[in-house]
DOMAR-52849 format. One line per field, with one value per residue (C-alpha): x, y, z; residue number from 1. Coordinates in pm, 1 decimal. Each point is the difference from the previous one (the first is absolute). Last residue first. Layout:
<sites>
px X ... .
py Y ... .
pz Z ... .
seq NUM ... .
</sites>
This chain:
<sites>
px 12026.6 -323.9 73.9 334.4 -112.5 -254.1 303.4 221.8 -264.2 -42.3 303.6 -158.0 42.0 -256.4 -256.7 68.8 235.5 136.3 -93.2 75.6 274.7 82.1 -95.4 228.8 279.8 24.6 -22.2 286.7 256.0 -237.4 13.7 -379.3 39.1 -334.1 -268.7 -355.0 -368.7 -319.9 74.6 341.3 164.4 357.1 238.0 326.7 51.4 -75.6 51.2 -287.5 -227.5 -352.2 -57.1 101.0 -97.9 -82.7 198.3 -198.1 105.3 -316.5 82.6 -156.0 -206.6 218.0 141.2 76.8 -241.8 108.9 -38.9 367.8 274.1 -63.4 193.8 11.2 353.9 102.5 -250.6 30.4 394.1 -65.4 -278.6 295.6 197.6 -258.5 -19.5 357.8 97.3 -52.4 -327.5 -146.8 55.7 -58.7 -378.0 -20.1 -160.1 -43.4 -292.4 -24.0 -341.0 21.2 -332.4 3.5 -203.7 -375.3 -66.7 -195.6 285.1 -19.9 283.6 75.4 -336.5 -228.2 -112.0 -141.9 -140.7 -167.0 -118.2 -175.9 -185.6 -45.9 -251.0 -209.7 9.6 -240.6 357.9 -78.5 -139.9 309.0 140.1 -169.4 20.1 371.3 30.4 -189.2 240.8 328.0 223.8 338.2 91.3 -308.6 -49.5 301.0 -143.7 -308.8 57.5 258.6 -295.8 -211.1 326.7 -53.7 -369.6 -64.4 -39.3 -327.8 -196.9 7.9 -377.5 22.5 299.7 291.5 188.7 -200.7 35.3 352.5 -229.8 -158.2 211.1 242.5 -364.7 -65.0 366.3 -31.2 -327.1 136.4 -26.6 -256.0 87.6 -165.7 264.6 202.1 -124.3 383.9 24.7 -92.3 245.6 -10.8 160.1 -372.5 -71.0 -50.1 271.8 -29.1 -270.0 18.8 362.3 45.1 224.5 143.9 -148.4 228.5 -222.7 85.8 .
py 11603.3 -187.8 -347.2 35.5 -51.9 -210.0 -270.8 107.7 -171.6 219.3 42.2 -68.7 276.6 173.0 -292.5 37.0 342.0 -171.6 -271.5 -130.2 166.4 -234.1 -275.1 121.6 7.2 -356.0 -77.8 172.1 -238.8 -239.1 171.7 121.9 60.8 118.2 141.8 -62.5 138.3 -237.2 -97.5 29.5 -193.9 -163.4 15.5 -122.0 35.7 311.9 -201.1 -248.4 230.4 -267.8 -81.3 -303.9 -261.5 152.4 -42.4 138.8 277.2 177.9 332.0 225.2 -238.5 57.1 -329.2 -27.0 -213.9 -319.8 -199.6 42.2 8.0 228.5 135.4 383.8 25.2 -310.7 -117.7 318.3 -71.8 -406.4 107.6 186.5 -250.1 -244.3 306.0 21.0 69.7 -322.7 -41.5 325.5 -103.4 -391.2 21.4 154.2 333.3 79.9 168.2 250.2 50.3 329.9 82.6 -408.4 -182.1 -158.0 -391.4 -31.7 224.3 12.7 31.5 -411.7 2.7 -350.5 30.3 317.3 -71.8 -243.8 96.2 271.1 -252.9 -186.7 347.0 -60.3 297.1 284.9 233.3 273.1 -352.4 -223.3 306.1 36.0 -403.2 7.7 330.5 -221.4 -325.5 243.6 157.7 125.1 333.4 145.4 262.7 -57.6 -378.1 129.4 161.4 -189.2 -245.6 198.3 47.9 -388.5 -22.0 231.8 -256.2 -138.5 338.4 -171.8 87.5 332.8 67.1 58.5 349.1 101.1 -219.4 179.9 323.0 -146.6 -183.9 326.3 163.5 -316.4 56.1 387.0 -77.0 -226.4 -402.2 -183.6 -306.7 -191.1 -102.1 -274.3 -332.1 -88.5 -321.1 -313.1 -314.6 -278.7 -317.6 -178.0 -298.4 -255.3 -282.9 113.8 -206.1 -270.0 -79.4 -263.3 -290.8 -168.2 -285.2 -382.0 -87.0 -214.8 .
pz 8070.1 153.5 -194.7 182.9 320.7 -93.0 -130.1 245.9 261.4 318.3 222.1 330.1 293.0 -92.6 74.6 398.3 75.8 402.7 -13.1 -331.0 -22.7 345.4 -216.1 -326.1 249.5 76.5 -374.3 -84.4 45.8 -188.3 -313.9 -79.9 -410.5 -1.0 259.5 -145.2 82.4 54.2 376.6 14.4 -319.5 74.7 -326.4 24.2 -324.2 -281.9 -299.3 119.9 71.4 -26.9 322.1 -35.1 283.9 354.4 323.4 307.0 293.1 202.8 111.0 276.9 184.2 335.7 42.6 -357.3 -218.5 -107.9 -359.6 -51.7 357.7 258.8 227.3 -194.7 -92.8 1.6 -218.2 -245.7 -36.4 -47.1 -301.4 -156.6 78.3 -208.9 -265.1 -55.9 -387.3 -126.4 183.9 -158.9 -359.2 119.0 171.1 331.7 -4.5 355.9 105.7 287.7 100.7 201.7 227.1 182.5 -173.0 127.6 -165.9 -317.0 -242.5 -326.4 -256.6 -49.8 -181.7 -17.6 360.3 -48.4 -394.2 130.2 268.5 -198.0 -201.4 333.4 64.1 -215.1 -296.3 -66.0 31.7 291.6 189.6 -117.5 200.9 298.5 20.8 -29.8 239.3 288.2 -71.3 70.0 -219.4 151.9 69.6 4.5 -184.5 -279.5 64.2 -120.8 -346.6 -86.2 96.8 -286.0 -233.8 -50.4 -13.5 -292.2 -262.8 210.8 -127.8 -354.4 -94.6 116.5 -259.0 208.8 6.6 183.5 316.3 62.5 70.4 239.5 136.2 69.9 128.3 231.6 136.2 94.8 159.0 193.3 -98.5 177.8 262.3 280.1 214.0 -94.8 -113.6 26.3 -291.6 51.9 -0.4 -348.8 119.4 -63.7 148.5 -219.7 116.1 357.2 187.6 -294.9 115.8 -238.5 -21.6 -262.5 -138.4 34.3 228.6 343.6 .
seq 200 199 198 197 196 195 194 193 192 191 190 189 188 187 186 185 184 183 182 181 180 179 178 177 176 175 174 173 172 171 170 169 168 167 166 165 164 163 162 161 160 159 158 157 156 155 154 153 152 151 150 149 148 147 146 145 144 143 142 141 140 139 138 137 136 135 134 133 132 131 130 129 128 127 126 125 124 123 122 121 120 119 118 117 116 115 114 113 112 111 110 109 108 107 106 105 104 103 102 101 100 99 98 97 96 95 94 93 92 91 90 89 88 87 86 85 84 83 82 81 80 79 78 77 76 75 74 73 72 71 70 69 68 67 66 65 64 63 62 61 60 59 58 57 56 55 54 53 52 51 50 49 48 47 46 45 44 43 42 41 40 39 38 37 36 35 34 33 32 31 30 29 28 27 26 25 24 23 22 21 20 19 18 17 16 15 14 13 12 11 10 9 8 7 6 5 4 3 2 1 .
</sites>
């Protein structure tokens, strides 16, 4: 008989870390490499690592998500370790490490959006696509996610579609948004009213 708790040493020190998808060897397209080179000019040569966020956005724009090989590629360009890049990818929720649909729908669920029907927007989108948040539809076209505040509380409920916006989405209009995205792509989105007003 003992008063000491039983410790299963076989699993006690097992890491819960999940390795990212290795993916195919990765390099930027010529267009993305040119964009990366332009971005890099904003930083002093000894501060290249500061470009890690825009560098990862370029990867995600090109590939749709970020693989381990893409992280290593970015690390090489910025002269930092792959672990440094992985720390950034794993910290920020806007980076994906698994394949996603052509359109990634992120429904804001924070207070203003919640009070204006965001939960019902998510339910309508789920019903239309036959998926729940965190899944991609069978066609590989739409991935549905819930997000924390997207910063447009006065235009709630807000849905971020890839890097674009759709504001004031009523639950009863959610199904139509899917149809419009299928038909017209991102041209179907309302855009951010701040950007629209700034252009006037």
